[in-house]
N, C-alpha and C positions, 0 to 999 in steps of 0.2 A: 866492563861497562855495565852501569847500572840498567836494570831492565825494568821498564814499566807494564804491570801485569794486568790481567782482566779476568773477572770472574762473575758469573751470574749471582753468586753468593754475596757480592759487594753491595751495601748500599750505596745510593748516589753520592753520600757524602763522605766515602773513604776512598781514597787512591793508595795503590798498592805498588811500591818500589822493592827491588831486591838488589841487595848490595853485591859488588862483584868479589865475593870471598868464600868461594864453594869450598868445601872440604869434607873429610869425614866426620868431624863434630857440627858442621854446619850445613850439611846437605846442600842444596842448590845456591845458598847464601843466605845472608840475614834479611827478613823481611822488615822493612820500614813501612809504616802506616801513617797517612797524613791525612788528618780531617780537615773539613772545609771551613773550620773556624779557627786554623791556624795551629791547631794541635800535631804534634810529631809524637808518635810512639815507636821507640827503640830505632834511634837514629844510625845506629849500626857503627862499623869501623871509622877509623878517622883516615877515610878516603875522601880527599877533596873533591874529586868529579862527583862521587855519589852524593856528598853533601850540597854540592852546587844543584845536582838535578833534584834533590829534595826542595830547594828553594824556589827553583824555576817550576814546579810541577803544581803548584797551587797557590792558595793565598798567602800574604806575610806570615811568616812564622811566629807564633805569639808564645808558644809554650812546648816544653820538652818533657815527655814522660818515658819511663822506660819500666820494663817488666822485670828486670833483675840486674846486676852489675858485673855481669859477664863482660870481657873486652869486646867480643864481637857484636855486642847491643849496646855498649855506652862509649867506647873510645872516641867517638864522633862528636860526643857533646860538648866539649869544651870548645872545639872549633866551630861547631854550628852557633854556639851562644856568642863568638866573637863576631861570626858573620851576620847573626840577625838581631841581638840584644833581646832575646827571647827569655822567658823564665824557666825554672826548672821545678818540677814537682807541683806545680797549680793545676789541680784536678778540677775542670769545669763541673758545674752542677749536673749535667746531663750525663755525666760518666761515673760509675760508681767503681772504686777500687776494692779489690778482693785480696786479702792475705791468702796466697797459696803456697806455703812454703813446702819443700820436700826437694825439689831439684836444687833449690840452693835456700838458705835461710830466708833471703831476702825476696823470694820470688812473689809477684802480685800479678793477678789478672785485672784487666779493665773491662766492665760491662757498660758498652755505649748503647742509648735508647734514643732515637728520635724518627720523628715521621711514621711511627708504626712499625720502625724496624729496629731490631735488636741483635746485637752482636757480642762475641766474648773475644778480647784480644788475649791470647793464651800464653804469650811468651814462649818459654821452654817447658812449661809445665804439661801442655800437650801440644805434641809437635804435628806437622801435616801428615806425616807418616813415619812409622817406626816409633818407638819408645823413647823417653827422655832418659838420660843419664841421671841417676840419684847417687851421686859421687860421695862418699866419705872423704872429709870428715863433714863438709858441709851441707851435704845432702843427708836426708832423714826419711826413711822410708816409711815409718808411722806417721810423719806429718805429711808425706806425699799421698798415703793412701787417704787421709782426711782430707785433703786438698781436692782429691778426685771424687770423694762423696759430696762435697762441695758443689764441684762443677757440673755432677750428675743433675743437678736441678735446673741446667740451664739447656734446654732442647733447641737452642739457636745456633747459627752459623758460627764456627770458631775460625778465628784468624791468626795462625800461630806465628812464633817467632822463625821457624823454618819451614820449608815445605809448602804445600798446596792448601788453600782454604778448605775447611771442612763443613760439611753440611749440618752435623748436629754434633755440638759440643757435649752433650749428655751421653750420646752414643759413643763417642771416641773416650769419655771419661769412663764408662763403664767397661769397655773393651780392655783399656789400660790397667784397670784396677784388677781383672780377671788375669791378665798377663803377669802382673806383679805377684800376685797370690800363687799363679802356677810356678814361676821362678823361685820363690820362697820354698814351695814344696821340693823343687829340684835340688836347691841347696840342702835341705834337711836330708834327702836321700843320699846326696854327695858325701855329707858328714857321716851318714851311717856306713857308708861304703868305705870309710877310712881316711876321708881327706881331713887333714889338719892345719892346713894354711890357706889363705885366700888364693894363693897361686893353685894349690891342688883343687880347690874349688872350681877355679876357672878351667882347668884342664879337664873336667868332667862336665860342667854344666854349659860352658861356652867353648867347648871345643872347637866349633865351626866358626869363631869369631875371626874377622878379618884382622890380620897381625897388627895392622895399623890402629885398631881399637882395642887392642888387648890391655892396655894401659886403662882405659875405660871401664872395661870388664873387671879389671881387679880393684878399682875404685868403687864400682856397684857391688861387687861383692862384699868388701869390708862395711859398706853400708848395709846390706842384707844381714850379715853377721851380728852387727852391732844391733840391729832391729830384733833379731831372734833372741839375742841375750836378754834383752828387755823383757822379753816373754818367758824367759827361764825355761827356753827350750834347748839349749845347748847341752 
């Protein structure tokens, strides 16, 4: 069942719905954000009950935006379009789209400001808890670090694609950047210890990873190795 959530961090013009698709990669489920001008950000999976909950939660749906093309964010777009006649990708003038590649090539964030309140819809670039997967071949560590540098300039609430709302996007971006650099140092150390394949690196750096997420760790390591290769550090 779709959950309607509250947070003191939300402006009055934002409604927060969470899709019923929890899992290792989606945390509690995909966050869908509904703005009072009829804008939907990340409609989530193609779950009819969830899409109907979006329609019933606020004003008539006028437009659909999404932070990236992963299925848990966009599979519901076609059905929601059929139900509402909304448009896709028409960004209103009070919202700014930021290119924030790294998690995926097509990742974007949306900065919305109205009535003296500003928030950033961070998609999967910054999650509400934990760190995002930067998965080879679509994910790019260098681009992700640059995107975090960009988001470090937004000391305002972050409304992510998964997990709870964040009090400060800039603080979260700085933490994630430091975490990524620490992981890169760990990968370098693993290579010095004799690791020669992504699987070897995972066994050393991500030894405690949940078995259900090992595949994601291997994708991440491949992206890390590709980044280090660009620095001529292998």
